[in-house]
BAVO-994472 format. One record per residue: residue number from 1; y, z, x of N, C-alpha, C in turn; residue in three letters. Coordinates in steps of 0.2 Angstrom, whole numbers, plus 5000, padded with zeros to 4 digits. Atoms other than C-alpha are relative to their C-alpha. Layout:
<sites>
[site NUM,[Y,Z,X],[Y,Z,X],[Y,Z,X],"ALA"]
...
</sites>
This chain:
<sites>
[site 1,[4993,5002,5002],[4972,5396,4810],[5003,4997,5006],"UNK"]
[site 2,[4997,5003,4994],[4976,5392,4828],[4998,4992,5000],"UNK"]
[site 3,[5003,5007,5000],[4965,5376,4827],[5004,4996,4995],"UNK"]
[site 4,[4997,5004,5006],[4973,5371,4810],[5007,4999,5002],"UNK"]
[site 5,[4993,5001,4998],[4991,5373,4817],[5000,4995,5005],"UNK"]
[site 6,[5000,5005,4995],[4986,5363,4832],[4999,4993,4997],"UNK"]
[site 7,[5002,5006,5003],[4979,5349,4821],[5006,4997,4997],"UNK"]
[site 8,[4994,5002,5004],[4995,5349,4810],[5005,4998,5005],"UNK"]
[site 9,[4995,5002,4996],[5006,5348,4825],[4999,4993,5003],"UNK"]
[site 10,[5002,5006,4998],[4996,5334,4832],[5002,4994,4996],"UNK"]
[site 11,[4998,5006,5005],[4998,5324,4816],[5007,4999,4999],"UNK"]
[site 12,[4993,5001,5001],[5016,5327,4815],[5003,4996,5006],"UNK"]
[site 13,[4998,5004,4994],[5018,5321,4833],[4998,4993,5000],"UNK"]
[site 14,[5002,5007,5001],[5008,5306,4829],[5005,4996,4996],"UNK"]
[site 15,[4996,5003,5005],[5019,5302,4814],[5007,4998,5004],"UNK"]
[site 16,[4993,5001,4997],[5035,5304,4825],[4999,4994,5005],"UNK"]
[site 17,[5001,5005,4995],[5028,5293,4839],[5000,4993,4996],"UNK"]
[site 18,[5000,5006,5004],[5024,5279,4826],[5007,4998,4997],"UNK"]
[site 19,[4993,5002,5003],[5041,5280,4818],[5005,4998,5006],"UNK"]
[site 20,[4995,5002,4995],[5050,5279,4835],[4998,4993,5002],"UNK"]
[site 21,[5002,5007,4998],[5039,5264,4840],[5003,4995,4995],"UNK"]
[site 22,[4998,5004,5006],[5043,5256,4823],[5008,4998,5001],"UNK"]
[site 23,[4992,5001,4999],[5062,5259,4826],[5002,4996,5005],"UNK"]
[site 24,[4998,5004,4994],[5062,5252,4843],[4999,4993,4999],"UNK"]
[site 25,[5002,5007,5001],[5053,5236,4838],[5005,4997,4995],"UNK"]
[site 26,[4995,5002,5005],[5065,5235,4823],[5007,4999,5003],"UNK"]
[site 27,[4994,5000,4996],[5080,5238,4834],[5001,4994,5004],"UNK"]
[site 28,[5000,5006,4995],[5075,5224,4846],[5002,4994,4996],"UNK"]
[site 29,[4999,5005,5004],[5076,5212,4832],[5007,5001,4997],"UNK"]
[site 30,[4994,4999,5003],[5091,5220,4824],[5006,4999,5004],"UNK"]
[site 31,[4995,5001,4995],[5101,5218,4840],[5002,4993,5000],"UNK"]
[site 32,[4999,5007,5001],[5100,5199,4837],[5005,4999,4994],"UNK"]
[site 33,[4995,5001,5006],[5115,5194,4826],[5003,4993,5000],"UNK"]
[site 34,[4997,5006,5000],[5123,5178,4821],[5007,5001,5002],"UNK"]
[site 35,[4993,4999,4998],[5140,5186,4825],[5000,5003,5007],"UNK"]
[site 36,[5001,4997,4994],[5134,5193,4841],[5006,4998,5005],"UNK"]
[site 37,[4995,5002,4995],[5146,5183,4852],[5007,4998,4997],"UNK"]
[site 38,[4994,5002,5003],[5160,5181,4839],[5006,5002,5003],"UNK"]
[site 39,[4994,4998,4997],[5172,5191,4849],[4999,4999,5008],"UNK"]
[site 40,[5001,5001,4992],[5164,5190,4867],[5000,4993,5002],"UNK"]
[site 41,[5000,5007,4998],[5163,5171,4867],[5001,4996,4993],"UNK"]
[site 42,[4998,5003,5006],[5172,5164,4852],[4999,4992,5000],"UNK"]
[site 43,[5000,5007,4999],[5171,5146,4859],[4993,4998,5002],"UNK"]
[site 44,[5007,5001,4998],[5152,5147,4862],[4997,4994,4996],"UNK"]
[site 45,[5003,5005,5004],[5146,5136,4847],[5003,4993,5002],"UNK"]
[site 46,[4997,5007,4999],[5159,5122,4850],[4998,4997,5007],"UNK"]
[site 47,[5001,5002,4993],[5156,5122,4869],[4993,4997,5000],"UNK"]
[site 48,[5007,5003,5000],[5137,5120,4867],[4999,4994,4996],"UNK"]
[site 49,[5001,5006,5004],[5138,5107,4853],[5003,4994,5004],"UNK"]
[site 50,[4996,5006,4996],[5150,5096,4864],[4995,4997,5005],"UNK"]
[site 51,[5004,5002,4995],[5138,5096,4878],[4993,4996,4998],"UNK"]
[site 52,[5006,5003,5003],[5122,5093,4868],[5002,4993,4996],"UNK"]
[site 53,[4998,5006,5003],[5131,5079,4858],[5001,4994,5005],"UNK"]
[site 54,[4999,5005,4994],[5136,5070,4874],[4993,4998,5003],"UNK"]
[site 55,[5007,5001,4997],[5118,5072,4881],[4996,4995,4996],"UNK"]
[site 56,[5004,5004,5005],[5110,5064,4865],[5003,4993,5000],"UNK"]
[site 57,[4997,5007,5000],[5123,5050,4865],[4998,4996,5006],"UNK"]
[site 58,[5003,5004,4994],[5117,5045,4882],[4993,4999,5000],"UNK"]
[site 59,[5007,5001,5000],[5099,5047,4878],[4997,5004,4993],"UNK"]
[site 60,[5002,4997,5006],[5093,5050,4860],[4994,5005,5001],"UNK"]
[site 61,[5006,4996,4999],[5076,5057,4866],[5002,5007,5002],"UNK"]
[site 62,[4999,4993,4997],[5085,5072,4874],[5000,5005,4995],"UNK"]
[site 63,[5000,4995,5005],[5087,5080,4857],[4993,5003,4999],"UNK"]
[site 64,[5007,4997,5000],[5068,5082,4856],[4998,5004,5006],"UNK"]
[site 65,[5002,4996,4994],[5067,5088,4874],[5003,5007,5000],"UNK"]
[site 66,[4996,4993,5000],[5080,5102,4871],[4996,5004,4995],"UNK"]
[site 67,[5003,4996,5005],[5071,5107,4855],[4993,5003,5003],"UNK"]
[site 68,[5006,4999,4997],[5054,5107,4864],[5001,5006,5005],"UNK"]
[site 69,[4999,4995,4995],[5061,5118,4878],[5000,5007,4997],"UNK"]
[site 70,[5000,4993,5004],[5065,5132,4865],[4993,5002,4998],"UNK"]
[site 71,[5007,4998,5002],[5047,5131,4858],[4996,5003,5006],"UNK"]
[site 72,[5004,4998,4995],[5039,5132,4875],[5003,5006,5004],"UNK"]
[site 73,[4997,4994,4998],[5051,5146,4880],[4997,5006,4996],"UNK"]
[site 74,[5002,4994,5004],[5047,5157,4865],[4993,5001,4999],"UNK"]
[site 75,[5007,4998,5001],[5029,5155,4865],[4997,5003,5006],"UNK"]
[site 76,[5003,4996,4994],[5027,5163,4882],[5004,5006,5001],"UNK"]
[site 77,[4997,4993,4999],[5031,5181,4882],[5007,5001,4996],"UNK"]
[site 78,[4993,5000,5004],[5046,5178,4869],[5005,4996,5003],"UNK"]
[site 79,[4995,5004,4999],[5062,5169,4869],[5005,5003,5005],"UNK"]
[site 80,[4996,4996,4994],[5069,5175,4886],[5002,4995,5005],"UNK"]
[site 81,[4998,5005,4995],[5073,5159,4896],[4996,4999,5006],"UNK"]
[site 82,[5004,5000,4994],[5059,5161,4907],[4998,4993,5002],"UNK"]
[site 83,[5002,5006,4999],[5054,5143,4906],[5005,4996,5005],"UNK"]
[site 84,[4995,5003,4996],[5070,5138,4915],[5000,5002,5008],"UNK"]
[site 85,[5000,4998,4993],[5066,5147,4931],[4997,4996,5005],"UNK"]
[site 86,[5004,5005,4995],[5062,5136,4946],[4995,5004,5005],"UNK"]
[site 87,[5004,4997,4995],[5048,5140,4958],[5003,5001,5006],"UNK"]
[site 88,[4998,4999,4993],[5052,5147,4975],[4995,5002,5004],"UNK"]
[site 89,[5005,4998,4996],[5043,5152,4990],[4996,5006,4999],"UNK"]
[site 90,[5003,4994,5002],[5039,5169,4983],[5000,5001,4992],"UNK"]
[site 91,[5000,4999,5008],[5040,5166,4964],[4997,4994,4997],"UNK"]
[site 92,[5004,5006,5003],[5029,5155,4953],[5003,5001,4992],"UNK"]
[site 93,[4997,5001,5007],[5038,5150,4936],[4995,4997,4996],"UNK"]
[site 94,[5004,5003,5005],[5032,5141,4921],[5000,4993,5000],"UNK"]
[site 95,[4999,5007,5001],[5038,5124,4924],[4994,4995,5002],"UNK"]
[site 96,[5006,5003,4997],[5021,5119,4933],[4994,5002,4996],"UNK"]
[site 97,[5006,4998,5004],[5010,5126,4920],[4997,4993,4996],"UNK"]
[site 98,[5003,5006,5003],[4998,5113,4912],[5004,4997,4994],"UNK"]
[site 99,[4996,5003,5006],[5008,5111,4895],[5007,4998,5002],"UNK"]
[site 100,[4993,5002,4998],[5025,5109,4905],[5000,4995,5006],"UNK"]
[site 101,[5000,5004,4994],[5021,5100,4921],[5001,4992,4998],"UNK"]
[site 102,[4999,5007,5001],[5028,5082,4921],[5001,4999,4993],"UNK"]
[site 103,[4999,5001,5007],[5032,5085,4903],[5006,5003,4997],"UNK"]
[site 104,[4994,4997,5003],[5046,5097,4898],[5006,4997,5004],"UNK"]
[site 105,[4994,5003,4997],[5063,5090,4902],[5006,5003,4997],"UNK"]
[site 106,[4994,4998,5003],[5081,5093,4899],[5004,5006,5004],"UNK"]
[site 107,[4998,4995,4996],[5084,5106,4912],[5008,4999,5003],"UNK"]
[site 108,[4993,5002,4997],[5100,5097,4919],[5005,5001,4994],"UNK"]
[site 109,[4996,4999,5006],[5107,5097,4901],[5002,5008,4999],"UNK"]
[site 110,[4999,4993,5001],[5105,5116,4900],[5004,5003,5006],"UNK"]
[site 111,[4995,4998,4995],[5113,5118,4917],[5007,4998,4998],"UNK"]
[site 112,[4993,5002,5002],[5128,5108,4910],[5003,5004,4995],"UNK"]
[site 113,[4998,4995,5005],[5129,5119,4895],[5002,5007,5003],"UNK"]
[site 114,[4999,4993,4997],[5128,5135,4905],[5006,5000,5004],"UNK"]
[site 115,[4994,5000,4996],[5142,5129,4917],[5006,5000,4995],"UNK"]
[site 116,[4994,5001,5005],[5153,5124,4902],[5001,5007,4997],"UNK"]
[site 117,[4999,4994,5003],[5150,5141,4894],[5003,5005,5005],"UNK"]
[site 118,[4997,4995,4995],[5153,5151,4910],[5007,4999,5001],"UNK"]
[site 119,[4993,5001,4999],[5170,5143,4911],[5004,5003,4994],"UNK"]
[site 120,[4996,4997,5005],[5175,5149,4894],[4999,5008,4999],"UNK"]
[site 121,[5002,4993,5001],[5166,5166,4894],[4995,5002,5005],"UNK"]
[site 122,[5005,4998,4994],[5158,5171,4911],[4996,5006,4999],"UNK"]
[site 123,[5005,4995,5000],[5143,5182,4912],[4999,5004,4993],"UNK"]
[site 124,[5001,4997,5007],[5142,5185,4893],[4994,4997,4996],"UNK"]
[site 125,[5005,5003,5004],[5130,5172,4886],[4993,4999,5004],"UNK"]
[site 126,[5007,5001,4997],[5111,5172,4891],[4998,4992,5000],"UNK"]
[site 127,[5003,5006,5000],[5102,5156,4895],[4995,4999,4994],"UNK"]
[site 128,[5005,5000,5006],[5089,5161,4881],[5004,4998,4994],"UNK"]
[site 129,[4995,5001,5006],[5104,5161,4868],[5002,4992,5000],"UNK"]
[site 130,[4998,5007,4999],[5109,5144,4875],[4995,4995,4998],"UNK"]
[site 131,[5005,5004,5003],[5092,5137,4872],[4999,5000,4993],"UNK"]
[site 132,[5001,5000,5008],[5091,5143,4854],[5006,4996,4997],"UNK"]
[site 133,[4995,5003,5003],[5108,5136,4851],[5000,4992,5001],"UNK"]
[site 134,[5001,5007,4999],[5105,5119,4859],[4994,4997,4996],"UNK"]
[site 135,[5005,5003,5005],[5089,5117,4849],[5002,4999,4993],"UNK"]
[site 136,[4997,5001,5006],[5098,5119,4833],[5005,4994,5000],"UNK"]
[site 137,[4995,5006,5000],[5112,5107,4838],[4996,4994,5001],"UNK"]
[site 138,[5004,5006,4999],[5099,5094,4843],[4997,4998,4993],"UNK"]
[site 139,[5003,5001,5007],[5091,5095,4826],[5005,4997,4995],"UNK"]
[site 140,[4994,5001,5004],[5108,5094,4817],[5002,4993,5002],"UNK"]
[site 141,[4997,5007,4997],[5114,5079,4828],[4996,4994,4998],"UNK"]
[site 142,[5005,5006,5002],[5098,5069,4824],[4999,5000,4993],"UNK"]
[site 143,[5001,5001,5007],[5100,5071,4806],[4996,5006,4996],"UNK"]
[site 144,[5004,4995,5003],[5090,5087,4802],[5004,5006,4997],"UNK"]
[site 145,[4997,4994,5003],[5094,5104,4794],[5004,5004,5005],"UNK"]
[site 146,[4996,4995,4995],[5106,5117,4801],[4998,5007,4998],"UNK"]
[site 147,[5001,4993,5001],[5104,5136,4802],[5004,5004,5004],"UNK"]
[site 148,[4996,4995,4995],[5113,5151,4809],[4996,5003,5005],"UNK"]
[site 149,[5004,4997,4994],[5107,5155,4826],[5002,5007,5001],"UNK"]
[site 150,[4999,4993,4998],[5105,5173,4830],[5001,5000,5008],"UNK"]
[site 151,[4998,4999,4992],[5112,5178,4848],[4999,5008,5001],"UNK"]
[site 152,[5001,4993,4998],[5110,5194,4858],[4994,5000,5005],"UNK"]
[site 153,[5005,5000,4995],[5095,5189,4869],[5002,5000,5007],"UNK"]
[site 154,[4998,4999,4993],[5095,5193,4887],[4994,4996,5004],"UNK"]
[site 155,[5004,5004,4996],[5086,5183,4901],[4995,5004,5004],"UNK"]
[site 156,[5006,4997,4996],[5069,5187,4909],[5001,5000,5007],"UNK"]
[site 157,[5000,5000,4993],[5068,5192,4927],[4993,4999,5003],"UNK"]
[site 158,[5007,5002,4998],[5050,5186,4927],[4998,4994,4996],"UNK"]
[site 159,[5003,5005,5004],[5039,5172,4921],[4993,5000,5001],"UNK"]
[site 160,[5007,5000,5000],[5021,5168,4918],[4997,4994,4999],"UNK"]
[site 161,[5004,5007,5001],[5012,5152,4922],[4994,5001,4996],"UNK"]
[site 162,[5006,4998,5003],[4996,5160,4916],[5001,5000,4992],"UNK"]
[site 163,[4999,5000,5007],[5003,5164,4899],[5002,4994,4997],"UNK"]
[site 164,[4998,5007,5003],[5011,5147,4897],[4993,4996,4999],"UNK"]
[site 165,[5007,5004,5001],[4993,5139,4900],[4996,5003,4994],"UNK"]
[site 166,[5004,4997,5006],[4986,5151,4887],[5003,5000,4993],"UNK"]
[site 167,[4997,4999,5006],[4999,5152,4874],[5002,4994,4996],"UNK"]
[site 168,[4997,5006,5003],[5006,5134,4871],[4994,4996,4998],"UNK"]
[site 169,[5005,5004,5003],[4994,5124,4860],[4999,4993,5003],"UNK"]
[site 170,[5001,5006,4997],[4986,5109,4868],[5000,4994,4995],"UNK"]
[site 171,[5000,5006,5005],[4988,5091,4860],[4993,4999,4997],"UNK"]
[site 172,[5006,5001,5002],[4969,5092,4858],[4997,5005,4995],"UNK"]
[site 173,[5002,4994,5004],[4969,5108,4847],[4998,4998,4993],"UNK"]
[site 174,[5002,5001,5007],[4960,5109,4831],[5004,5004,4995],"UNK"]
[site 175,[4996,4996,5005],[4968,5116,4815],[4999,5007,5001],"UNK"]
[site 176,[5001,4993,5000],[4960,5133,4817],[5003,5003,5007],"UNK"]
[site 177,[4997,4998,4994],[4966,5134,4835],[5008,5000,4999],"UNK"]
[site 178,[4992,5000,5001],[4984,5129,4830],[5002,5006,4996],"UNK"]
[site 179,[4998,4995,5004],[4984,5142,4816],[4999,5007,5004],"UNK"]
[site 180,[5001,4994,4996],[4977,5155,4828],[5006,5001,5006],"UNK"]
[site 181,[4995,5000,4995],[4990,5151,4842],[5007,5002,4997],"UNK"]
[site 182,[4993,4998,5003],[5005,5152,4830],[4999,5007,4997],"UNK"]
[site 183,[5001,4993,5003],[4997,5168,4822],[5002,5005,5006],"UNK"]
[site 184,[4999,4995,4994],[4997,5176,4840],[5008,5001,5001],"UNK"]
[site 185,[4993,5000,4999],[5016,5173,4840],[5004,5003,4993],"UNK"]
[site 186,[4998,4997,5006],[5018,5181,4822],[5003,4995,4995],"UNK"]
[site 187,[4998,5006,5004],[5020,5164,4814],[4994,4998,4995],"UNK"]
[site 188,[5005,5001,5005],[5010,5160,4798],[4998,4992,5001],"UNK"]
[site 189,[5002,5007,5000],[5000,5144,4795],[5005,4995,4997],"UNK"]
[site 190,[4995,5004,5003],[5013,5138,4784],[5006,4998,5004],"UNK"]
[site 191,[4995,5001,4995],[5026,5140,4797],[4998,4996,5006],"UNK"]
[site 192,[5003,5005,4994],[5015,5131,4810],[5001,4993,4997],"UNK"]
[site 193,[4999,5007,5003],[5015,5116,4798],[5007,4998,5000],"UNK"]
[site 194,[4993,5002,5000],[5033,5116,4796],[5003,4999,5007],"UNK"]
[site 195,[4998,5000,4994],[5037,5119,4814],[4997,4993,5004],"UNK"]
[site 196,[5003,5006,4997],[5025,5104,4819],[5004,4994,4998],"UNK"]
[site 197,[4996,5006,5002],[5037,5093,4810],[5006,4999,5005],"UNK"]
[site 198,[4995,5002,4994],[5048,5094,4826],[4997,4994,5003],"UNK"]
[site 199,[5003,5006,4997],[5036,5080,4831],[5003,4993,4996],"UNK"]
[site 200,[4996,5005,5003],[5047,5069,4820],[5005,4996,5004],"UNK"]
[site 201,[4996,5003,4995],[5057,5066,4835],[4996,5001,5007],"UNK"]
[site 202,[5003,4999,4994],[5052,5063,4853],[4995,4995,5002],"UNK"]
[site 203,[5005,5005,4998],[5039,5054,4863],[4995,5005,5004],"UNK"]
[site 204,[5006,4997,4997],[5022,5059,4871],[4997,4995,5005],"UNK"]
[site 205,[5003,5004,4995],[5013,5053,4887],[4993,4998,4998],"UNK"]
[site 206,[5007,5003,5002],[4998,5042,4886],[4994,5005,5002],"UNK"]
[site 207,[5005,4995,4998],[4988,5056,4895],[4998,5005,4994],"UNK"]
[site 208,[5001,4995,5006],[4991,5067,4879],[4997,4997,4994],"UNK"]
[site 209,[5003,5003,5006],[4985,5055,4866],[4994,4994,5001],"UNK"]
[site 210,[5006,5005,4999],[4972,5043,4875],[4994,5002,4997],"UNK"]
[site 211,[5007,4999,5003],[4957,5052,4869],[5000,4999,4992],"UNK"]
[site 212,[4999,5001,5007],[4964,5051,4851],[4999,4992,4998],"UNK"]
[site 213,[5000,5007,5002],[4967,5032,4851],[4994,4996,5002],"UNK"]
[site 214,[5007,5003,4998],[4950,5028,4859],[4994,5003,4997],"UNK"]
[site 215,[5006,4997,5002],[4939,5041,4852],[5000,5003,4993],"UNK"]
[site 216,[5000,4998,5007],[4945,5048,4835],[4998,4995,4995],"UNK"]
[site 217,[5002,5005,5006],[4938,5041,4819],[5005,5001,4995],"UNK"]
[site 218,[4995,4999,5005],[4952,5048,4808],[5007,4997,5002],"UNK"]
[site 219,[4994,5004,4998],[4965,5035,4814],[5000,4993,4997],"UNK"]
[site 220,[4999,5007,5002],[4972,5019,4807],[4998,4995,5005],"UNK"]
[site 221,[5003,5005,4995],[4963,5005,4816],[5006,4996,5003],"UNK"]
[site 222,[4995,5003,4997],[4979,4995,4818],[5005,5004,5004],"UNK"]
[site 223,[4996,4995,4996],[4989,5010,4824],[4997,5001,5007],"UNK"]
[site 224,[5003,4998,4994],[4976,5014,4837],[5000,4994,5005],"UNK"]
[site 225,[4999,5006,4995],[4976,4996,4844],[5007,4999,5003],"UNK"]
[site 226,[4993,5000,4997],[4995,4996,4845],[5001,5005,5005],"UNK"]
[site 227,[4998,4995,4995],[4995,5012,4855],[4996,4998,5006],"UNK"]
[site 228,[5005,5001,4994],[4980,5006,4866],[5004,4995,5005],"UNK"]
[site 229,[4996,5006,4996],[4992,4991,4872],[5004,5003,5005],"UNK"]
[site 230,[4996,4996,4994],[5002,5004,4882],[4997,5006,5003],"UNK"]
[site 231,[5004,4994,4997],[4989,5017,4886],[4993,4998,5001],"UNK"]
[site 232,[5007,5002,4998],[4974,5010,4896],[4995,5006,4999],"UNK"]
[site 233,[5006,4995,5001],[4957,5018,4893],[4999,5004,5006],"UNK"]
[site 234,[5002,4997,4994],[4955,5022,4911],[5005,5006,5002],"UNK"]
[site 235,[4996,4995,4998],[4961,5039,4916],[5003,4999,5006],"UNK"]
[site 236,[4996,5001,4994],[4975,5039,4929],[5004,4993,5000],"UNK"]
[site 237,[4996,5006,5001],[4981,5022,4923],[5005,5000,4994],"UNK"]
[site 238,[4995,5000,5005],[4997,5022,4914],[5001,5007,4996],"UNK"]
[site 239,[5000,4993,5003],[4996,5041,4911],[5007,5002,4997],"UNK"]
[site 240,[4993,4998,5002],[5015,5043,4910],[5003,4995,4995],"UNK"]
[site 241,[4997,5005,5005],[5018,5028,4898],[5001,5004,4994],"UNK"]
[site 242,[4998,4997,5005],[5027,5034,4883],[4999,4997,4993],"UNK"]
[site 243,[5001,5003,5007],[5024,5032,4864],[5004,5005,4995],"UNK"]
[site 244,[4996,4996,5004],[5035,5039,4850],[4995,5004,4996],"UNK"]
[site 245,[5004,4996,5004],[5027,5054,4841],[5001,4998,4992],"UNK"]
[site 246,[4999,5002,5007],[5034,5047,4824],[5002,4992,5001],"UNK"]
[site 247,[5000,5008,5000],[5031,5028,4823],[5006,4997,4997],"UNK"]
[site 248,[4995,5003,5004],[5044,5025,4810],[5007,5001,5002],"UNK"]
[site 249,[4993,4998,4998],[5060,5035,4815],[5000,5005,5006],"UNK"]
[site 250,[5001,4995,4995],[5057,5042,4832],[5006,5004,5003],"UNK"]
[site 251,[4994,4996,4998],[5075,5047,4835],[5004,5003,4994],"UNK"]
[site 252,[4997,4997,5006],[5079,5053,4817],[4996,5006,4998],"UNK"]
[site 253,[5003,4994,5003],[5075,5071,4811],[4999,4999,4993],"UNK"]
[site 254,[5002,5001,5007],[5066,5067,4794],[4993,5002,4999],"UNK"]
[site 255,[5006,4998,5002],[5050,5069,4785],[4994,4995,5001],"UNK"]
[site 256,[5005,5005,4999],[5041,5053,4791],[4994,5002,5004],"UNK"]
[site 257,[5006,4997,4996],[5030,5063,4803],[4995,5001,4995],"UNK"]
[site 258,[5005,4999,5004],[5021,5069,4788],[4997,4994,4996],"UNK"]
[site 259,[5003,5006,5003],[5020,5052,4780],[4995,4996,5004],"UNK"]
[site 260,[5005,5003,4995],[5012,5046,4796],[4993,5003,4999],"UNK"]
[site 261,[5006,4996,5000],[4999,5059,4795],[4996,4998,4994],"UNK"]
[site 262,[5004,5002,5006],[4994,5054,4777],[4997,4993,5001],"UNK"]
[site 263,[5003,5007,4999],[4992,5036,4783],[4996,5000,5007],"UNK"]
[site 264,[5005,5000,4994],[4981,5042,4798],[5004,4997,5006],"UNK"]
[site 265,[4996,5002,4994],[4995,5038,4811],[5003,5005,5004],"UNK"]
[site 266,[4998,4995,4996],[4997,5054,4819],[4999,4999,5007],"UNK"]
[site 267,[5001,5002,4993],[4999,5051,4838],[4995,5005,5003],"UNK"]
[site 268,[5004,4995,4997],[4991,5067,4844],[4994,5002,4996],"UNK"]
[site 269,[5006,4997,5004],[4974,5074,4839],[5003,5006,4996],"UNK"]
[site 270,[4998,4994,5003],[4983,5090,4835],[5004,4999,4994],"UNK"]
[site 271,[4996,5002,5005],[4995,5081,4824],[4996,4999,4993],"UNK"]
[site 272,[5004,5002,5006],[4982,5073,4813],[4996,5005,4997],"UNK"]
[site 273,[5003,4995,5003],[4973,5089,4811],[5003,5004,4994],"UNK"]
[site 274,[4997,4997,5006],[4986,5095,4799],[4999,4996,4994],"UNK"]
[site 275,[5002,5004,5006],[4980,5081,4787],[4993,4997,5002],"UNK"]
[site 276,[5007,5002,4999],[4961,5080,4789],[4995,5003,4996],"UNK"]
[site 277,[5005,4997,5005],[4953,5087,4774],[5000,5008,5001],"UNK"]
[site 278,[5000,4993,4999],[4958,5105,4779],[5005,5004,4995],"UNK"]
[site 279,[4996,4996,5004],[4969,5119,4772],[5007,4998,5001],"UNK"]
[site 280,[4993,5002,4999],[4985,5111,4778],[5002,4994,4996],"UNK"]
[site 281,[4999,5006,5003],[4983,5095,4768],[5006,5000,4994],"UNK"]
[site 282,[4995,5000,5005],[4993,5101,4753],[5007,5001,5002],"UNK"]
[site 283,[4993,4999,4997],[5008,5107,4763],[5003,4993,5003],"UNK"]
[site 284,[4998,5006,4997],[5008,5090,4772],[5003,4995,4994],"UNK"]
[site 285,[4999,5004,5006],[5008,5081,4755],[5007,5002,4997],"UNK"]
[site 286,[4994,4997,5002],[5022,5093,4749],[5006,4997,5004],"UNK"]
[site 287,[4995,5002,4995],[5033,5089,4764],[5001,4992,4999],"UNK"]
[site 288,[4999,5007,5001],[5030,5070,4761],[5004,4998,4994],"UNK"]
[site 289,[4997,5001,5007],[5036,5071,4743],[5007,5003,4999],"UNK"]
[site 290,[4994,4996,5001],[5049,5084,4745],[5004,5001,5007],"UNK"]
[site 291,[4997,4999,4994],[5059,5082,4761],[5005,5006,5000],"UNK"]
[site 292,[4996,4994,5000],[5071,5096,4756],[4996,5006,5001],"UNK"]
[site 293,[5004,4994,4999],[5057,5108,4756],[4998,5001,5007],"UNK"]
[site 294,[5002,5000,4993],[5052,5103,4773],[5006,5003,5004],"UNK"]
[site 295,[4993,4998,4997],[5071,5105,4779],[5001,5008,4999],"UNK"]
[site 296,[4999,4992,5001],[5072,5123,4771],[4995,5004,5004],"UNK"]
[site 297,[5005,4997,4997],[5055,5128,4778],[5001,5000,5008],"UNK"]
[site 298,[5000,5001,4993],[5058,5121,4795],[5006,5005,5003],"UNK"]
[site 299,[4995,4996,4998],[5075,5130,4797],[4998,5008,5000],"UNK"]
[site 300,[5002,4993,5000],[5068,5147,4791],[4995,5002,5005],"UNK"]
[site 301,[5005,4999,4995],[5053,5145,4803],[5003,5000,5007],"UNK"]
[site 302,[4997,5000,4993],[5065,5141,4818],[5004,5007,5001],"UNK"]
[site 303,[4997,4994,4999],[5075,5157,4814],[4995,5006,5002],"UNK"]
[site 304,[5005,4995,4999],[5059,5167,4814],[4997,4999,5007],"UNK"]
[site 305,[5002,5001,4993],[5053,5159,4830],[5005,5003,5005],"UNK"]
[site 306,[4995,4998,4996],[5069,5163,4838],[5000,5008,5001],"UNK"]
[site 307,[5001,4992,4999],[5065,5182,4835],[4994,5002,5004],"UNK"]
[site 308,[5006,4998,4997],[5049,5182,4845],[5002,5004,5006],"UNK"]
[site 309,[5000,4995,4995],[5050,5197,4857],[5006,4999,5005],"UNK"]
[site 310,[4994,5001,4996],[5068,5195,4863],[5001,5006,5004],"UNK"]
[site 311,[4997,4995,4995],[5075,5205,4878],[5007,5002,4997],"UNK"]
[site 312,[4993,4998,5003],[5090,5215,4871],[5002,5007,5004],"UNK"]
[site 313,[4998,4994,4997],[5100,5230,4876],[5001,5000,5008],"UNK"]
[site 314,[5000,5000,4992],[5098,5234,4895],[4994,4996,5003],"UNK"]
[site 315,[5006,5003,4997],[5082,5224,4897],[5003,4993,5002],"UNK"]
[site 316,[4998,5007,4998],[5083,5208,4907],[5007,5000,5003],"UNK"]
[site 317,[4993,5001,4997],[5100,5201,4913],[5003,4994,4996],"UNK"]
[site 318,[4996,5006,5002],[5113,5188,4909],[5000,4995,5006],"UNK"]
[site 319,[5000,5004,4994],[5109,5174,4922],[5007,4996,5001],"UNK"]
[site 320,[4994,5005,4999],[5124,5165,4930],[4998,4993,5000],"UNK"]
[site 321,[5003,5007,5000],[5113,5150,4934],[4993,5001,4997],"UNK"]
[site 322,[5006,4999,5004],[5098,5147,4922],[4994,4999,5004],"UNK"]
[site 323,[5006,5001,4996],[5086,5141,4936],[4998,5006,5004],"UNK"]
[site 324,[5002,4995,4995],[5086,5157,4946],[5003,5007,4997],"UNK"]
[site 325,[4998,4993,5002],[5088,5176,4943],[5006,5002,5005],"UNK"]
[site 326,[4994,4998,4996],[5104,5184,4949],[4999,5004,5006],"UNK"]
</sites>
């Protein structure tokens, strides 16, 4: 009887522990809300939008850069603003990780947004929330869909260069690697294809697409030759020369990215992998023919990505300056 009672008690405790864990995970996401700052910072949205709009007016490419910052932040231990932290003599951040070094940009714009937000509501809005909002505004300003951004994230007091190297998919990734990388973040293969549509804006460096334009066979010959003109075959020569990720409309958020893939004109190897005789082909065709489907799926996937492992409650902090901890 004693043994039976002990086993029963153990089972009950196990159930309670699982329930508590599930509740804590759920609450982490539940604390994010589209109305989180409605009272604490009612001028937040208009303040962020004004700075983003001004930055994109000066340089259209900046919209893609701000969107990419949010991606690269969320894929490394969650959407916590860790990508914004500068290296110091006793701290190694994520800016010099392989996927980020000489590549991610827009930090000055985030500084400007944070400064403007601090003026209207000091010590209230996290840098992580600013990243999520600036990403949405960038898409909207460049002609893409809108969505309601959830707020309530707090900023990390740590960063991980190693996690950045491991978690952010490389431009040489295969379809299976892309699916696995997004699955590790709780995102489906369908959401991966939708989010890849962010490459309808922005540019890439020669070093990220050199192997594709010289070695890949699933590439339009004319397209490859045109890209080779600004990206020499020899490594180290012209590595930072830029080319648009979307040949047709590089500064407009639309579905031409998918049309390019069908024509074998994806700039990155990982781009063309979405339309290369594999499981993603049908979705690429759908987004090519139904741009409204792409817009809806992209917006929904962005909301879900913004939910990745947020720091909430008493975790983390609200940084005064996004580049350093308080």
